[in-house]
Each structure stands twice: as C-alpha cells, then as structure tokens.
C-alpha positions in Angstrom: 133.6 186.2 101.6 130.2 187.7 101.7 129.5 189.6 104.9 126.0 188.3 105.4 125.1 190.9 107.9 125.4 193.8 105.4 122.2 194.8 103.6 122.4 196.2 100.1 119.9 197.2 97.4 119.1 194.5 94.9 119.9 194.6 91.2 117.3 193.8 88.6 117.2 192.3 85.1 114.8 191.3 82.4 115.1 188.7 79.5 113.5 185.7 77.9 113.5 181.9 78.1 114.4 178.6 76.3 116.9 175.7 75.9 118.7 173.2 78.1 121.8 173.5 80.3 125.0 171.6 79.4 127.3 169.1 81.2 124.8 168.2 83.9 121.5 166.5 84.6 118.7 168.8 83.4 115.0 169.3 83.8 112.9 171.9 81.9 109.5 172.8 83.2 108.0 174.9 80.4 105.6 177.8 80.5 104.8 180.9 78.5 102.2 183.2 80.0 100.5 183.5 83.3 96.7 183.4 83.9 96.6 187.2 83.8 98.3 187.3 80.4 101.7 188.6 81.6 104.9 186.9 80.6 105.9 184.0 82.7 109.1 184.4 84.7 111.8 182.0 83.6 114.2 180.9 86.4 117.4 179.1 85.7 118.4 177.1 88.9 121.6 175.1 89.2 121.6 172.7 92.1 124.9 171.5 93.7 123.9 167.8 93.5 122.0 165.1 95.3 124.5 164.1 97.9 122.1 163.9 100.9 118.6 163.7 102.1 118.8 167.4 102.9 119.7 168.2 99.3 116.9 166.1 97.9 114.4 167.9 100.1 115.9 171.2 99.0 115.5 170.3 95.3 111.9 169.1 95.9 111.1 172.4 97.7 112.5 174.5 94.8 110.7 172.5 92.1 107.3 172.4 93.9 107.5 176.1 94.8 108.3 177.1 91.2 105.4 175.1 89.9 103.0 176.7 92.5 104.3 180.1 91.5 103.7 179.4 87.9 107.3 180.0 86.9 109.1 178.4 84.0 111.9 176.5 85.9 115.0 175.4 84.1 116.7 173.0 86.5 120.2 171.5 86.4 122.0 169.1 88.8 125.7 169.8 88.9 126.6 166.4 90.4 129.0 168.1 92.8 131.2 169.5 90.0 131.8 173.2 89.7 132.5 173.0 86.0 129.0 171.5 85.5 127.5 174.4 87.4 129.4 177.0 85.5 128.3 175.4 82.2 124.7 175.4 83.3 124.8 179.1 84.4 126.4 180.0 81.0 123.6 178.1 79.3 121.0 180.1 81.2 122.8 183.3 80.2 122.7 182.3 76.6 119.0 181.4 76.9 118.3 184.8 78.4 116.4 183.6 81.5 114.9 186.3 83.8 116.7 185.3 86.9 119.5 182.8 87.7 119.7 181.1 91.1 122.2 178.5 92.3 123.6 176.7 95.3 127.3 176.9 94.7 129.5 173.7 95.0 132.4 175.7 96.5 133.0 179.2 97.7 135.6 180.5 95.1 135.9 180.6 91.3 132.7 182.3 90.3 133.7 185.8 89.3 134.0 185.2 85.5 130.6 183.6 85.0 128.9 186.1 87.4 130.4 188.9 85.4 128.9 187.4 82.3 125.5 187.3 83.9 125.8 190.9 85.0 126.9 192.0 81.5 123.6 190.6 80.2 121.7 192.3 83.1 120.5 188.9 84.5 120.2 189.1 88.3 121.7 186.2 90.3 120.4 184.9 93.6 122.4 182.6 95.8 120.6 179.8 97.7 121.9 177.9 100.7 125.6 178.7 100.3 127.7 181.9 99.9 130.5 182.7 97.6 133.6 184.9 97.6 133.7 187.5 94.9 135.7 190.5 93.9 132.5 192.5 93.5 129.5 191.9 95.7 127.2 193.5 93.1 127.7 190.3 91.0 124.8 188.8 92.9 121.7 190.3 94.5 121.1 188.3 97.7 121.6 185.0 99.5 118.6 183.0 100.7 119.9 180.6 103.3 121.2 179.7 106.7 123.9 181.2 108.9 126.4 178.3 108.8 128.8 179.9 111.2 126.0 180.3 113.8 125.1 176.6 113.2 128.6 175.7 114.2 128.3 177.8 117.3 124.9 176.2 118.1 126.5 172.8 117.7 129.1 173.6 120.2 126.6 175.0 122.7 124.3 172.0 122.4 127.3 169.7 122.9 127.7 171.4 126.3 124.2 170.2 127.1 124.8 166.7 125.7 128.0 166.4 127.9 126.1 167.6 131.0 123.2 165.3 130.4 125.6 162.3 129.9 127.5 163.2 133.1 130.7 163.3 131.2 133.8 164.1 133.2 137.3 164.7 131.9 138.8 165.4 128.5 136.5 165.8 125.5 138.2 164.2 122.5 136.4 165.3 119.4 136.4 163.8 115.9 135.0 166.2 113.2 133.5 165.0 110.0 133.8 168.0 107.7 131.6 168.8 104.7 132.9 169.1 101.1 136.3 170.8 101.0 135.9 174.4 100.0 132.1 174.5 100.5 130.7 177.3 102.6 128.9 175.1 105.1 132.0 173.1 105.8 134.2 176.2 106.2 131.7 178.1 108.3 130.4 175.3 110.5 133.9 174.4 111.5 134.7 178.1 112.2 131.6 178.6 114.4 132.2 175.4 116.4 135.9 176.4 117.0 134.9 179.9 118.1 132.9 178.5 121.0 135.5 175.8 121.7 138.4 178.2 121.9 136.5 180.8 123.9 134.9 178.5 126.5 136.6 175.1 126.4 140.2 175.6 125.6 141.3 173.5 128.5 139.0 170.5 128.2 137.9 170.2 124.5 140.2 169.1 121.7 139.5 168.2 118.1 141.9 165.3 117.8 141.1 164.4 114.2 139.2 166.2 111.4 138.6 165.2 107.7 136.0 165.6 105.0 133.3 163.0 104.4 131.9 165.0 101.5 128.5 165.3 103.1 127.7 161.6 102.2 126.9 158.6 104.3 129.5 156.5 102.5 132.1 159.1 103.2 131.1 159.4 106.9 131.3 155.7 107.3 134.7 155.3 105.6 136.3 158.3 107.4 134.9 157.4 110.8 136.3 153.9 110.5 139.7 155.4 109.8 139.3 157.8 112.8 138.6 154.9 115.1 141.7 153.1 113.9 144.0 156.1 114.5 142.2 157.6 117.6 140.4 154.8 119.4 139.8 157.1 122.5 137.5 159.5 120.6 134.5 160.2 122.8 132.6 162.9 120.8 131.7 163.1 117.1 130.7 166.4 115.5 129.4 165.8 112.0 128.7 168.7 109.6 125.6 166.9 108.4 123.2 164.1 109.5 124.1 161.8 106.6 127.8 161.7 107.5 126.8 161.1 111.1 124.5 158.2 110.1 127.4 156.7 108.1 129.7 157.2 111.1 127.2 155.3 113.3 127.7 152.2 111.1 131.5 152.4 111.6 131.1 153.0 115.3 128.9 149.9 115.7 131.2 147.8 113.5 134.0 148.8 115.9 132.0 147.4 118.8 131.1 150.7 120.4 127.7 152.3 121.1 126.9 155.5 119.3 125.2 158.0 121.5 126.9 156.5 124.6 130.5 155.5 124.1 130.7 158.2 121.5 128.4 161.2 121.9 127.2 162.5 118.6 126.1 166.0 117.4 125.1 166.6 113.8 123.7 169.4 111.7 120.7 169.4 109.3 117.6 167.7 110.8 116.6 165.2 108.1 114.1 162.6 109.0 116.6 159.8 109.1 118.7 161.8 111.5 115.7 162.1 113.8 115.1 158.3 113.5 118.7 157.7 114.6 118.2 160.2 117.5 115.0 158.6 118.6 117.0 155.3 118.7 119.5 156.9 121.0 122.3 156.9 118.5 122.5 160.7 117.9 122.5 162.9 121.0 121.5 166.3 119.4 120.8 167.8 116.0 121.2 171.5 114.9 118.5 172.2 112.3 119.4 173.6 108.9 116.2 174.1 107.0 116.2 172.9 103.3 112.7 174.1 102.5 113.9 177.3 100.8 111.7 177.1 97.7 108.8 179.4 98.8 111.3 182.1 100.0 113.3 181.8 96.8 110.2 182.3 94.6 109.2 185.4 96.6 112.7 186.8 96.1 112.7 186.0 92.4 109.4 187.9 91.9 110.7 190.9 93.9 114.0 191.0 92.0 112.2 190.7 88.6 109.9 193.6 89.7 112.8 195.8 90.6 112.0 195.8 94.3 114.6 196.1 97.1 115.5 192.9 98.9 117.7 192.3 101.9 121.3 191.2 101.2 120.8 188.1 103.2 117.5 186.4 103.8 117.9 183.9 106.6 115.9 180.8 107.2 114.2 179.9 110.6 115.7 176.9 112.4 115.7 175.1 115.8 117.9 172.8 117.8 116.8 169.4 119.1 118.0 167.2 122.0 117.6 163.4 122.0 114.6 163.5 124.4 112.7 165.6 121.8 113.3 163.3 118.9 110.3 161.0 119.1 107.8 163.9 119.5 109.4 165.8 116.6 109.9 162.9 114.2 106.3 162.8 112.8 106.7 166.5 111.9 109.8 166.1 109.8 109.0 166.6 106.1 112.4 165.7 104.7 
C-alpha cells in the first residue's frame, strides 16, 4: 500500500477531450477554451458511488470546483463496482483526457488500467482513498485524509467519551466496518486497534465486527444482528456516520438508548450525524472532510503544468464531542 508519508515528484501528461464513460452513470460538463484563449483542461473523474451523505457532498464539491475552475469535467458514478470504475477510466484514456482522477472502490486490482494510463502519458490523481500498486509511479498523488489516524483519533476520543459517561468495567465494542477491501475500512480499523492494543489491552475488546458497506441500511441490519448475538455490547465504533445512524434505529428497536446504554463513536461529520449527536444519540464524531474539490482542481492544474506536487496532500479535520454538536451543527455544509 502507498506509504502516504513519502513525498515524490509528480508525473505530467497532456492530451485532448471528448466522449462518455461506459458501464456507469455519467455526466459530461463540456468546454473548449478558457477566457484567455488557452485550451481548457479536461478532467476525467470516476466516483466510487453515492453510498452516503459524505459521498454526495464529495461529489458536489468536485463538480462545483471543476465548474468554478473552468475545467471540462467528465464524471462517472461507479455505483460501488470496481469493474464500472475500470471501464470509466479506460474510456477516459481512449478519449485522451488531460488528467484522470478517481476515488477507488477498493485498494487492489488497479495495476493494469493504471499502466494503460501511464502508457498514454495521462497522469492519475487519487482522491479520498489509496490503492496498492506494484509501481508507485502509476499515480501522481493522493488528495485525501489519513484514515489510519482517523481510527486512532476515534479510539482516543472514545477514552474521553467513557470518562465523561463515568463508565467502569469492561468495554465491549461492536465495530461496523466500511466496505470490505476499501482503504478507509482497512485503515480506520487498523488505527483504532493500534490504540486499543497499546493502551487498553486489559479492558477494551472488540466482541463483534462486520461490514455495513458504509450505508444506513447496512448499519441497521448488521447492528440488529450484533444485538442478537451480543446483547451486552456497550460501545459502538462505526466507520462512518451513516452506518452509525442506521445502527441507532436498531438499538432503539431493541429497547436500548443510543448514546447512553450503548456509547457511540463514528467517523465523517455529516450534518445528519451532528443532528444525531445534538440529540444525544451519538457521543463523538471524528471528522473526515469530503470537500476535496478545490484542492483537487489546484492539483490538476499543477500536474497539467508539470509542477511538482507532494505525494500525499492531506485534508484538514477536527474531532467533536457531544457537547459541541449544537454549536457546530449550523456550520455543517454536508
């Protein structure tokens, strides 16, 4: 996997525009020349899907930032299927776009299509999620969050939640994982476990863990099963807010009080998560900022111009406790 803390020199590429991506939902925002008469940059962007409020905000940010920058954006929604995303990227290669960007569905299985892009001298920028490759020169940079650190932050904020709740005794944790094989699922679980093993080996235990696919429906269904098999769960760690919100429904259906009988820590920071937190149903949220569009467009311009960019461009994020929710809620843009 990409070692996000290494910095390398960016690759560059040039080419032209046109056409539509296959096997996925598509959107083509056309353009030809900029106000100054120079050729408009054509960016092919493949989004992982629309599985959550976070992802919708991420898509909106990319589209609006591309429009503001005056880029010709070719957008494709992979609908959570890697084969759709690979087809879209191959379509962008055929069209000869200037830059390809994508948020990968899963970590592995990208070498072949990325080698095709490199052969055509089309630079590739990853957004939000990392990939594993045999050759790190197959992509220029990653614009996104440190998911492993988000997992660590979730564990550290759980310490504060437990202290505030006056919890004594064993901490029996249910973990709702993100999509199997996806970078945020792998790395958030890893970071959380690092802190747990180092500082809480004697009193914290993940008693059950399963994917909810980053969706509310998945969170609700899996949490209901968790409560059947492990009715003594007293903490939930959800890899995103949407699964946590779904889990709240299952917890309430089981006659328990979310945020009290079961303490809840989630990751993302979508508006609905803050609503649930302001209602006392989520105890803490670790922010993962989806508004990557402006940063992405800056990187695309630099890459197109042949400038050097950092290997990993991180987003700025915060953590929030329940008592901060009401004040922060009006500021949430997603």
